[in-house]
C-alpha positions in Angstrom: 119.0 81.8 84.1 118.7 80.4 87.6 118.5 82.1 90.9 119.3 81.8 94.4 117.8 82.9 97.6 119.6 85.8 99.6 119.1 87.1 103.0 118.7 90.5 103.2 118.0 92.9 106.4 115.6 95.8 106.2 114.8 97.9 109.5 116.6 95.3 111.4 114.0 92.5 110.1 115.5 89.6 108.1 114.1 88.5 104.7 114.6 86.1 102.1 114.5 86.7 98.8 115.3 85.2 95.3 117.8 86.8 93.4 119.1 85.9 89.7 122.6 84.4 89.5 125.1 87.2 89.2 123.0 90.0 90.7 123.6 89.4 94.3 125.7 92.8 94.4 123.0 94.6 93.2 120.5 93.2 95.3 122.4 93.5 98.4 122.9 97.8 97.1 119.5 98.1 96.7 118.5 96.4 100.0 121.1 99.1 101.5 120.0 101.9 100.1 116.2 100.9 100.7 117.3 100.2 104.3 118.8 103.9 104.4 115.6 105.5 103.3 113.4 103.3 105.4 115.5 104.4 108.7 115.1 108.2 107.3 111.5 107.6 106.9 111.2 106.5 110.4 113.4 109.0 112.0 111.7 111.9 110.5 108.2 110.9 110.8 108.6 109.4 114.1 106.3 106.5 113.2 107.1 103.0 114.4 104.6 100.5 112.8 107.0 98.6 110.0 104.2 98.9 107.8 103.3 102.6 107.9 107.2 103.3 107.2 107.6 101.0 104.4 104.2 102.6 102.9 105.8 106.1 103.4 108.8 105.3 101.9 107.2 103.3 99.0 105.3 106.9 98.4 108.6 108.9 98.7 110.3 106.9 96.2 107.2 106.9 93.5 106.8 110.4 93.7 110.7 111.0 93.7 110.6 108.7 90.5 108.0 110.5 88.8 109.4 113.6 89.2 112.7 112.1 87.8 110.4 111.2 84.8 109.1 114.4 83.9 112.5 115.8 84.6 113.8 113.6 81.8 110.9 114.3 79.5 111.4 117.9 79.6 115.4 117.6 79.0 114.3 115.4 76.4 111.8 118.2 74.5 114.5 120.3 74.8 117.1 118.3 73.1 114.8 117.2 70.7 113.7 121.2 69.9 117.6 122.1 69.7 118.0 119.2 67.2 115.1 120.4 65.1 116.8 123.9 64.9 120.0 122.7 63.9 118.7 120.4 61.1 116.6 123.7 60.0 120.2 125.4 59.9 122.0 122.8 58.2 119.4 122.5 55.2 119.1 126.3 55.1 122.9 126.5 55.1 122.8 123.7 52.4 120.1 125.5 50.5 121.8 128.5 50.0 124.9 127.0 48.8 123.0 124.7 46.5 122.0 128.2 45.0 125.0 130.1 45.2 126.4 126.9 43.4 123.7 127.6 40.7 124.0 131.2 39.9 127.8 130.8 39.4 127.1 128.5 36.3 
């Protein structure tokens, strides 16, 4: 799939980036969210150097991403535990049902 070039604006600076066809809206949405985060970092830290603002924002985003991954892993582990308990309960019920059928004969 061929791409196209798009212009995005981050911290009032224009950047020309390649974008796959059909993904223009997603790229613009991502650029808008990134610009929002960059401006938030700039305001909170009072940094003025664009590179420092970008690095701090990138570190914050990576930290949040890692936390989200850890949270997802914990939720997955809890779900797997519940599934195993449910499977054990079903197996026990089926075993008891087989035992009852066997004793009725």
